[in-house]
MIDOFI-912157 format. One record per atom (N, C-alpha, C): x, y, z; residue in one letter; atom name; residue number from 1. Coordinates in nm, 2 decimals. Atoms other than C-alpha are relative to their C-alpha. Layout:
x,y,z,aa,at,i
X,Y,Z,A,CA,NUM;
...
REM end
This chain:
x,y,z,aa,at,i
0.00,-0.09,-0.12,M,N,1;
-0.31,-0.14,0.04,M,CA,1;
-0.14,0.02,0.05,M,C,1;
0.13,-0.03,-0.06,S,N,2;
-0.59,-0.11,0.28,S,CA,2;
-0.01,0.14,0.04,S,C,2;
0.03,-0.14,-0.03,A,N,3;
-0.75,0.22,0.37,A,CA,3;
0.07,0.04,0.12,A,C,3;
-0.06,-0.04,-0.12,T,N,4;
-0.60,0.21,0.71,T,CA,4;
0.15,-0.01,0.01,T,C,4;
-0.15,0.01,0.00,S,N,5;
-0.24,0.12,0.62,S,CA,5;
0.06,0.09,-0.10,S,C,5;
-0.06,-0.10,0.08,T,N,6;
-0.11,0.44,0.48,T,CA,6;
0.14,0.02,0.05,T,C,6;
-0.14,-0.01,-0.04,A,N,7;
0.26,0.38,0.54,A,CA,7;
0.08,0.11,-0.07,A,C,7;
-0.08,-0.11,0.06,A,N,8;
0.53,0.63,0.46,A,CA,8;
0.04,-0.03,-0.15,A,C,8;
-0.04,0.03,0.14,G,N,9;
0.61,0.44,0.13,G,CA,9;
-0.12,0.01,-0.10,G,C,9;
0.12,-0.01,0.08,T,N,10;
0.25,0.49,0.00,T,CA,10;
0.01,0.13,-0.08,T,C,10;
-0.01,-0.12,0.08,T,N,11;
0.25,0.73,-0.30,T,CA,11;
-0.14,0.06,-0.02,T,C,11;
0.13,-0.06,0.04,A,N,12;
-0.02,0.97,-0.41,A,CA,12;
-0.07,-0.08,-0.10,A,C,12;
0.07,0.08,0.10,A,N,13;
-0.09,0.74,-0.70,A,CA,13;
-0.06,-0.12,0.07,A,C,13;
0.06,0.11,-0.07,D,N,14;
-0.15,0.45,-0.46,D,CA,14;
-0.13,0.04,0.07,D,C,14;
0.12,-0.05,-0.07,L,N,15;
-0.39,0.66,-0.26,L,CA,15;
-0.11,0.03,-0.10,L,C,15;
0.09,-0.03,0.11,A,N,16;
-0.56,0.77,-0.59,A,CA,16;
-0.07,-0.13,-0.04,A,C,16;
0.06,0.13,0.04,R,N,17;
-0.62,0.41,-0.69,R,CA,17;
-0.08,-0.06,0.11,R,C,17;
0.08,0.05,-0.11,A,N,18;
-0.74,0.32,-0.34,A,CA,18;
-0.13,0.08,0.01,A,C,18;
0.12,-0.08,-0.01,S,N,19;
-0.98,0.61,-0.35,S,CA,19;
-0.11,-0.04,-0.10,S,C,19;
0.09,0.04,0.10,L,N,20;
-1.13,0.51,-0.68,L,CA,20;
-0.06,-0.14,0.02,L,C,20;
0.04,0.14,-0.03,A,N,21;
-1.15,0.14,-0.58,A,CA,21;
-0.11,0.00,0.12,A,C,21;
0.09,0.00,-0.11,A,N,22;
-1.33,0.23,-0.25,A,CA,22;
-0.14,0.06,-0.05,A,C,22;
0.13,-0.05,0.06,V,N,23;
-1.59,0.44,-0.45,V,CA,23;
-0.07,-0.11,-0.08,V,C,23;
0.06,0.10,0.08,K,N,24;
-1.64,0.16,-0.69,K,CA,24;
-0.07,-0.11,0.09,K,C,24;
0.06,0.10,-0.09,R,N,25;
-1.71,-0.09,-0.40,R,CA,25;
-0.11,0.06,0.08,R,C,25;
0.10,-0.06,-0.09,G,N,26;
-1.94,0.16,-0.23,G,CA,26;
0.04,0.00,0.14,G,C,26;
-0.06,0.01,-0.13,D,N,27;
-1.71,0.15,0.07,D,CA,27;
0.03,0.14,0.06,D,C,27;
-0.01,-0.13,-0.06,R,N,28;
-1.78,0.48,0.25,R,CA,28;
0.12,0.01,0.10,R,C,28;
-0.10,-0.01,-0.11,E,N,29;
-1.56,0.41,0.55,E,CA,29;
0.14,-0.01,-0.05,E,C,29;
-0.14,0.02,0.06,A,N,30;
-1.26,0.29,0.35,A,CA,30;
0.04,0.13,-0.07,A,C,30;
-0.03,-0.12,0.07,W,N,31;
-1.29,0.60,0.13,W,CA,31;
0.04,0.12,0.10,W,C,31;
-0.03,-0.10,-0.10,L,N,32;
-1.31,0.84,0.43,L,CA,32;
0.13,-0.02,0.07,L,C,32;
-0.13,0.03,-0.07,A,N,33;
-1.02,0.67,0.60,A,CA,33;
0.12,0.04,-0.07,A,C,33;
-0.12,-0.04,0.08,L,N,34;
-0.79,0.77,0.32,L,CA,34;
0.04,0.15,0.02,L,C,34;
-0.02,-0.14,-0.01,F,N,35;
-0.82,1.14,0.41,F,CA,35;
0.05,0.04,0.14,F,C,35;
-0.04,-0.06,-0.13,E,N,36;
-0.65,1.35,0.67,E,CA,36;
-0.12,0.07,0.06,E,C,36;
0.12,-0.06,-0.07,D,N,37;
-0.88,1.51,0.93,D,CA,37;
-0.03,0.14,-0.06,D,C,37;
0.02,-0.14,0.06,D,N,38;
-0.82,1.86,0.76,D,CA,38;
0.01,0.00,-0.15,D,C,38;
-0.01,0.01,0.15,A,N,39;
-0.82,1.74,0.40,A,CA,39;
-0.11,0.09,-0.07,A,C,39;
0.09,-0.08,0.09,V,N,40;
-0.99,1.93,0.12,V,CA,40;
-0.04,-0.08,-0.12,V,C,40;
0.04,0.06,0.13,V,N,41;
-1.20,1.78,-0.16,V,CA,41;
-0.07,0.11,-0.08,V,C,41;
0.06,-0.09,0.10,E,N,42;
-1.28,2.00,-0.46,E,CA,42;
-0.05,-0.08,-0.11,E,C,42;
0.06,0.09,0.10,D,N,43;
-1.51,1.80,-0.68,D,CA,43;
-0.14,0.05,-0.04,D,C,43;
-0.11,-0.04,0.08,P,N,44;
-1.54,1.98,-0.91,P,CA,44;
0.07,0.12,0.06,P,C,44;
-0.07,-0.12,-0.03,V,N,45;
-1.28,2.26,-0.88,V,CA,45;
-0.08,0.12,-0.04,V,C,45;
0.07,-0.12,0.03,G,N,46;
-1.45,2.60,-0.87,G,CA,46;
-0.15,-0.01,0.03,G,C,46;
0.15,0.00,-0.03,P,N,47;
-1.82,2.70,-0.83,P,CA,47;
-0.07,-0.09,-0.10,P,C,47;
0.08,0.10,0.08,S,N,48;
-2.07,2.44,-0.95,S,CA,48;
-0.13,-0.02,0.07,S,C,48;
0.12,0.03,-0.07,P,N,49;
-2.42,2.32,-0.87,P,CA,49;
0.02,-0.08,0.13,P,C,49;
-0.03,0.08,-0.12,L,N,50;
-2.25,2.08,-0.62,L,CA,50;
0.07,0.08,0.11,L,C,50;
-0.08,-0.08,-0.10,D,N,51;
-2.05,2.36,-0.45,D,CA,51;
-0.01,0.15,-0.05,D,C,51;
0.02,-0.13,0.06,R,N,52;
-2.19,2.70,-0.53,R,CA,52;
0.10,0.11,0.03,R,C,52;
-0.10,-0.09,-0.04,E,N,53;
-1.92,2.89,-0.35,E,CA,53;
0.14,-0.04,-0.06,E,C,53;
-0.13,0.05,0.05,G,N,54;
-1.64,2.68,-0.50,G,CA,54;
0.11,-0.01,0.10,G,C,54;
-0.10,0.00,-0.11,R,N,55;
-1.46,2.65,-0.17,R,CA,55;
0.05,-0.15,0.03,R,C,55;
-0.03,0.14,-0.03,G,N,56;
-1.45,2.27,-0.17,G,CA,56;
-0.06,-0.05,0.14,G,C,56;
0.05,0.06,-0.12,R,N,57;
-1.54,2.04,0.12,R,CA,57;
0.13,-0.01,0.09,R,C,57;
-0.12,-0.01,-0.09,R,N,58;
-1.30,2.10,0.42,R,CA,58;
-0.03,-0.08,0.13,R,C,58;
0.00,0.09,-0.12,G,N,59;
-1.24,1.84,0.69,G,CA,59;
-0.09,-0.12,-0.02,G,C,59;
0.07,0.13,0.02,R,N,60;
-1.38,1.50,0.74,R,CA,60;
-0.15,0.01,0.00,R,C,60;
0.14,-0.02,-0.01,E,N,61;
-1.73,1.61,0.84,E,CA,61;
-0.06,0.04,-0.14,E,C,61;
0.05,-0.05,0.13,E,N,62;
-1.78,1.80,0.51,E,CA,62;
0.02,-0.10,-0.11,E,C,62;
-0.03,0.10,0.10,I,N,63;
-1.61,1.53,0.31,I,CA,63;
-0.10,-0.12,0.01,I,C,63;
0.10,0.10,-0.02,A,N,64;
-1.84,1.27,0.46,A,CA,64;
-0.14,0.04,-0.05,A,C,64;
0.12,-0.05,0.05,A,N,65;
-2.14,1.48,0.38,A,CA,65;
0.00,0.00,-0.15,A,C,65;
-0.01,0.01,0.14,F,N,66;
-2.02,1.50,0.02,F,CA,66;
-0.02,-0.14,-0.05,F,C,66;
0.02,0.14,0.03,Y,N,67;
-2.00,1.12,0.01,Y,CA,67;
-0.15,-0.03,0.01,Y,C,67;
0.14,0.04,-0.02,D,N,68;
-2.35,1.09,0.15,D,CA,68;
-0.10,0.07,-0.10,D,C,68;
0.09,-0.08,0.08,Q,N,69;
-2.51,1.36,-0.07,Q,CA,69;
0.03,-0.02,-0.15,Q,C,69;
-0.03,0.01,0.14,V,N,70;
-2.33,1.29,-0.40,V,CA,70;
0.04,-0.14,-0.04,V,C,70;
-0.05,0.13,0.04,I,N,71;
-2.13,0.97,-0.42,I,CA,71;
-0.09,-0.12,0.03,I,C,71;
0.09,0.11,-0.04,S,N,72;
-2.38,0.75,-0.24,S,CA,72;
-0.12,-0.01,-0.09,S,C,72;
0.12,0.00,0.08,T,N,73;
-2.65,0.85,-0.49,T,CA,73;
0.02,-0.08,-0.14,T,C,73;
-0.03,0.07,0.13,M,N,74;
-2.47,0.67,-0.78,M,CA,74;
-0.05,-0.15,0.01,M,C,74;
0.04,0.14,0.00,T,N,75;
-2.63,0.33,-0.87,T,CA,75;
0.11,-0.09,-0.05,T,C,75;
-0.12,0.08,0.04,S,N,76;
-2.30,0.22,-1.03,S,CA,76;
0.11,0.10,-0.03,S,C,76;
-0.12,-0.08,0.02,F,N,77;
-1.95,0.35,-1.07,F,CA,77;
0.11,-0.08,-0.06,F,C,77;
-0.12,0.07,0.06,G,N,78;
-1.68,0.24,-1.31,G,CA,78;
0.10,0.11,-0.04,G,C,78;
-0.11,-0.10,0.04,Y,N,79;
-1.35,0.40,-1.41,Y,CA,79;
0.10,-0.07,-0.08,Y,C,79;
-0.11,0.05,0.08,E,N,80;
-1.07,0.36,-1.65,E,CA,80;
0.11,0.11,0.02,E,C,80;
-0.12,-0.09,-0.02,I,N,81;
-0.73,0.52,-1.56,I,CA,81;
0.07,0.00,-0.13,I,C,81;
-0.07,-0.01,0.13,E,N,82;
-0.59,0.65,-1.89,E,CA,82;
0.15,0.03,0.02,E,C,82;
-0.14,-0.04,-0.03,R,N,83;
-0.27,0.81,-1.75,R,CA,83;
0.01,0.04,0.14,R,C,83;
-0.02,-0.05,-0.13,C,N,84;
-0.12,0.89,-1.42,C,CA,84;
0.15,0.05,0.01,C,C,84;
-0.13,-0.06,-0.02,Y,N,85;
0.17,1.12,-1.35,Y,CA,85;
0.03,0.03,0.14,Y,C,85;
-0.03,-0.02,-0.14,L,N,86;
0.34,1.11,-1.02,L,CA,86;
0.12,0.11,0.01,L,C,86;
-0.10,-0.10,-0.02,G,N,87;
0.54,1.42,-0.91,G,CA,87;
0.00,0.04,0.15,G,C,87;
-0.01,-0.03,-0.14,G,N,88;
0.66,1.44,-0.55,G,CA,88;
-0.11,-0.06,0.07,G,C,88;
0.12,0.05,-0.08,D,N,89;
0.36,1.41,-0.32,D,CA,89;
-0.13,0.01,-0.07,D,C,89;
0.12,-0.02,0.07,E,N,90;
0.11,1.46,-0.59,E,CA,90;
-0.01,-0.10,-0.12,E,C,90;
0.02,0.08,0.12,A,N,91;
-0.04,1.25,-0.87,A,CA,91;
-0.11,0.06,-0.08,A,C,91;
0.10,-0.05,0.09,A,N,92;
-0.23,1.38,-1.17,A,CA,92;
-0.05,-0.12,-0.08,A,C,92;
0.05,0.12,0.06,M,N,93;
-0.46,1.12,-1.31,M,CA,93;
-0.11,0.04,-0.10,M,C,93;
0.11,-0.02,0.10,A,N,94;
-0.66,1.13,-1.64,A,CA,94;
-0.09,-0.13,0.01,A,C,94;
0.09,0.11,-0.03,V,N,95;
-0.96,0.91,-1.58,V,CA,95;
-0.13,0.02,-0.08,V,C,95;
0.14,0.00,0.05,T,N,96;
-1.29,0.82,-1.75,T,CA,96;
-0.09,-0.06,0.10,T,C,96;
0.10,0.05,-0.09,F,N,97;
-1.58,0.77,-1.52,F,CA,97;
-0.13,-0.04,-0.08,F,C,97;
0.13,0.05,0.05,T,N,98;
-1.90,0.57,-1.61,T,CA,98;
-0.09,-0.01,0.13,T,C,98;
0.08,-0.02,-0.12,I,N,99;
-2.16,0.67,-1.36,I,CA,99;
-0.15,-0.03,-0.03,I,C,99;
0.14,0.02,0.01,G,N,100;
-2.51,0.52,-1.32,G,CA,100;
-0.07,0.08,0.10,G,C,100;
0.08,-0.08,-0.09,M,N,101;
-2.78,0.73,-1.17,M,CA,101;
-0.14,-0.05,0.00,M,C,101;
0.13,0.06,0.01,G,N,102;
-3.07,0.49,-1.20,G,CA,102;
-0.04,-0.03,-0.14,G,C,102;
0.05,0.03,0.13,E,N,103;
-3.28,0.47,-1.51,E,CA,103;
0.08,0.08,-0.11,E,C,103;
-0.07,-0.06,0.11,G,N,104;
-3.13,0.55,-1.85,G,CA,104;
0.14,-0.03,-0.01,G,C,104;
-0.14,0.03,0.03,D,N,105;
-2.79,0.55,-1.99,D,CA,105;
0.09,0.06,0.10,D,C,105;
-0.10,-0.05,-0.10,P,N,106;
-2.49,0.60,-1.76,P,CA,106;
0.07,0.13,-0.06,P,C,106;
-0.08,-0.12,0.04,L,N,107;
-2.30,0.93,-1.77,L,CA,107;
0.15,-0.05,-0.01,L,C,107;
-0.14,0.03,0.02,V,N,108;
-1.96,0.88,-1.92,V,CA,108;
0.07,0.13,-0.02,V,C,108;
-0.06,-0.13,0.01,M,N,109;
-1.72,1.17,-1.86,M,CA,109;
0.15,-0.02,0.03,M,C,109;
-0.14,0.00,-0.02,D,N,110;
-1.35,1.24,-1.88,D,CA,110;
0.04,0.11,0.11,D,C,110;
-0.04,-0.09,-0.11,L,N,111;
-1.17,1.42,-1.59,L,CA,111;
0.14,-0.01,0.03,L,C,111;
-0.14,0.01,-0.05,I,N,112;
-0.84,1.50,-1.44,I,CA,112;
-0.02,0.02,0.15,I,C,112;
0.00,-0.01,-0.14,N,N,113;
-0.80,1.43,-1.07,N,CA,113;
0.14,0.02,0.05,N,C,113;
-0.13,-0.03,-0.06,I,N,114;
-0.51,1.57,-0.87,I,CA,114;
-0.01,-0.04,0.15,I,C,114;
-0.01,0.05,-0.14,Y,N,115;
-0.43,1.39,-0.54,Y,CA,115;
0.13,0.04,0.06,Y,C,115;
-0.12,-0.04,-0.08,R,N,116;
-0.19,1.53,-0.28,R,CA,116;
0.01,-0.09,0.13,R,C,116;
-0.03,0.08,-0.11,R,N,117;
-0.04,1.30,-0.02,R,CA,117;
0.06,0.08,0.11,R,C,117;
-0.06,-0.07,-0.12,S,N,118;
0.03,1.43,0.33,S,CA,118;
0.12,-0.07,0.05,S,C,118;
-0.12,0.06,-0.06,P,N,119;
0.35,1.36,0.52,P,CA,119;
-0.03,-0.13,0.07,P,C,119;
0.04,0.12,-0.07,A,N,120;
0.16,1.10,0.72,A,CA,120;
-0.05,-0.11,-0.09,A,C,120;
0.04,0.11,0.09,G,N,121;
0.06,0.90,0.41,G,CA,121;
-0.15,-0.01,-0.03,G,C,121;
0.14,0.00,0.03,R,N,122;
-0.30,1.00,0.37,R,CA,122;
-0.03,0.11,-0.10,R,C,122;
0.03,-0.10,0.09,L,N,123;
-0.48,1.22,0.13,L,CA,123;
-0.02,0.14,0.07,L,C,123;
0.02,-0.13,-0.05,A,N,124;
-0.44,1.59,0.20,A,CA,124;
-0.10,0.08,-0.08,A,C,124;
0.09,-0.06,0.09,S,N,125;
-0.64,1.69,-0.10,S,CA,125;
-0.03,-0.08,-0.12,S,C,125;
0.05,0.06,0.13,L,N,126;
-0.84,1.57,-0.40,L,CA,126;
-0.06,0.12,-0.08,L,C,126;
0.05,-0.10,0.09,R,N,127;
-0.90,1.82,-0.68,R,CA,127;
-0.04,-0.06,-0.13,R,C,127;
0.06,0.06,0.12,S,N,128;
-1.13,1.71,-0.96,S,CA,128;
-0.04,0.10,-0.10,S,C,128;
0.03,-0.10,0.11,F,N,129;
-1.14,1.90,-1.29,F,CA,129;
-0.09,-0.07,-0.10,F,C,129;
0.10,0.06,0.10,W,N,130;
-1.45,1.81,-1.50,W,CA,130;
-0.11,0.10,-0.02,W,C,130;
0.12,-0.08,0.03,D,N,131;
-1.75,1.97,-1.67,D,CA,131;
-0.12,-0.09,-0.04,D,C,131;
0.11,0.09,0.03,G,N,132;
-1.97,1.66,-1.72,G,CA,132;
0.00,-0.05,-0.14,G,C,132;
0.00,0.04,0.14,S,N,133;
-1.87,1.61,-2.08,S,CA,133;
0.10,-0.11,-0.03,S,C,133;
-0.09,0.10,0.05,R,N,134;
-1.69,1.34,-2.27,R,CA,134;
0.10,0.07,-0.09,R,C,134;
-0.10,-0.07,0.08,Q,N,135;
-1.37,1.50,-2.40,Q,CA,135;
0.07,-0.08,-0.10,Q,C,135;
-0.09,0.07,0.08,G,N,136;
-1.19,1.22,-2.56,G,CA,136;
-0.07,-0.07,-0.11,G,C,136;
REM end
């Protein structure tokens, strides 16, 4: 599935996999194209150093800024999908990320991402639950 072909048959799990693949490739435009104009990205969910108010990034402009300020700073990105559960227009995915940030060992962390598909076949929301630790 390409980022621009979000047909009615596309599931939230398909969008989740496309999102992770676009980040791995460093393809900002493909990643952003997966989202609705009014989408919300909470990464992580709740207040954090990345989002002090815990309100998430709302709309394409804020989501693009999140990509530029956070995702683009990674020197490498790998992922392993451990499990994915599809329910209606949502997918809950247990994933392990391996993130390079330059010198030193990469950060390896476990997380749960919940992706919600809009009626138009794009991402309406991405909620990422993590604390930076390796849980498994």
